[in-house]
N, C-alpha and C positions, 0 to 999 in steps of 0.2 A: 268877157270870157266866153270861149266857144263851147258849144255843146259837145259831149263825147260822141264819137262815131258809133252809130247804132249797128248792131250785128245783123247779118242777113236773116236769121229766123225772125227777128223783131220786124224788119222791113217787110218780109213776106207776110207776116201776120197783119201788119197795118194795111198792106195792099189787099189782102183778103177782106178785111173789114170795110175798106172803101167800096169794093164790089158788093158786099152783102148789104151795106147801108143803101147804096144806090138801087139795088134790086128790090129790097124791101119797100123803099119809097115808091118805086115804079109800080110794084104790084098793088100797093095800097091805093095809089092814084087810079088804078084801073079797076078797083073794086073787088080784087081777089080776096078771099077769106083770109083774115090775119094769120100769118105764119111767123115762125122764128127762124133765125139763121141756121140752127141745127136741123130744123125741119126741111129747110131748103136743100141742105146738103144731102139729106136722106132722099128727098124727092128726086134730086138730080142723079142719084146712084141707081135708080130703078131701071130695069130692062123693060122694054115695051110689053113683053108677054108676062111680066111679073118677076119678082125676086123674093127669095126666102129671107126671113129675118136674120138668119145666120150669115148669109151672104151680104146683106146690107150692113151688118155689124162689122164684117171684115173690110168691106169697101170704105166705110166711113171712119173706121178706127175707134169705134166706141163699143160698149158692152151690148149684149143682146137685150138686157133690161132697158137700157137707154133707147134702143131702137123700138122696142115694144111700146114704150111710153109715147114716142114721137108718132108711131104708126096709129096708135089709138086716138091721139089728138087729130091727126089728119083724116082718119076715118070719120070721126065726129064732125069734122068740118066739111065732109062730103067730097074730099079730094082724093082719097084712097079707098080701096076695098080689099078684103081678104077673100081669096077663092081657093078651092082645093088644088093641090099640086098634082098634076096627072102622073108625075114621076115618083111620087111618094104619098102613100095614104096617110102618113103621120104629119106631113108638113102642109103649110098653106103658102100660097104666093101672095105677095103684096103688089098691087098694081093700081095705076091711076084710073079713076072714074072718068066719065065723059067731062065732068067739070074740072077734074084734075088735069086732063089732057089740054083743055082750054087754058088753064092756069100755067101749065108747063110751056105751051106755045107763047104765051105772053111773057113768061120769064126769059125764054130764049131770045125773043125780040129785044127785051130790056137789056140783057147781057150784051147783045150785039151793039146796041146804042152806047152802052158804057165802054165797050172796047173801042168804038169809034171815037168817043170823047177822049179816052186815054191816049189813043194814037195821035189825036189832034194836039193834046197837051204836051206829050213828051217827044213827038215827032215819029213819023212812020218808020224810020230806020231803027230807032231805039225800040219801038213797039215790036217790030219783026224780030229783032235780036232777043228781046225779052221772051217772046213766045218760043223762039227756037231753043233758048237755054232751058226753059221750063219743060219743053217737050222732049229734050234729050234724055237718054238713059243715064242716070246718075250712078248706077251700080249700087252695090251693097255699102251702106254707110259705115259698117263696122270693118270692112276690108281695108287693109293698109295699102 
């Protein structure tokens, strides 16, 4: 009996987990402080000069409370810091520490290796098409 065809959101979720598992394993192998997949998403959403908690919540699609929890864990790990926002006396910017910058560079190299491995496995033409489809503007999902 054949398995039912999986829908695209399920396949995209599995693809995301493949990258997350590979990235987490690579970071662990390089001695980066232990992080979780949600912390990696937050880390990747940061601007170089820093980003507010509200903006991180918007970019990652989670609540401000969830972002606060992840930020506090990453601050405790020495990967992030909070600094005053020059544009607003009431807000703080979240940015990478020097160790966080080194971890981010390691993560980018690990992702590049994972992308190369994926291109090797599915073929460069399929990889280029996958990237193009994901980079395309999909428009408003609620529009008909």
